[in-house]
C-alpha angles and dihedrals in degrees: 000000000000132000122196127187139159108235112205100151143358092279089061089047090054092047091056091048088050089052089054089052090050090051089052090050090049092049091051091051093051095036092239106131124201118228105231091203089063095045114096141176123222121187115210119201118344110026112222117193099258134147126196130200138194124199119236124173092347092307128107112234119198112228115237118244118229135182095206135020134181114233123176090342095309122108111224119197132196091240092049092239120134117263135189 
């Protein structure tokens, strides 16, 4: 599952956090839990000081920030340059 959003201000930041809450609600309904340890945040372009959380077992788990991540065999980086 991937979420993508352009964050220009704190309202956009809150909208993305709300989307994470909605995903959690969906996962509870369908009994498909997310593993917070595998959920990550990657900032592309200008890095605003934001933190995102997902709820798991009634606890808020902060999502780890990464600068690169392998997805389907391709390494994606926050600066959109190729990585090995």
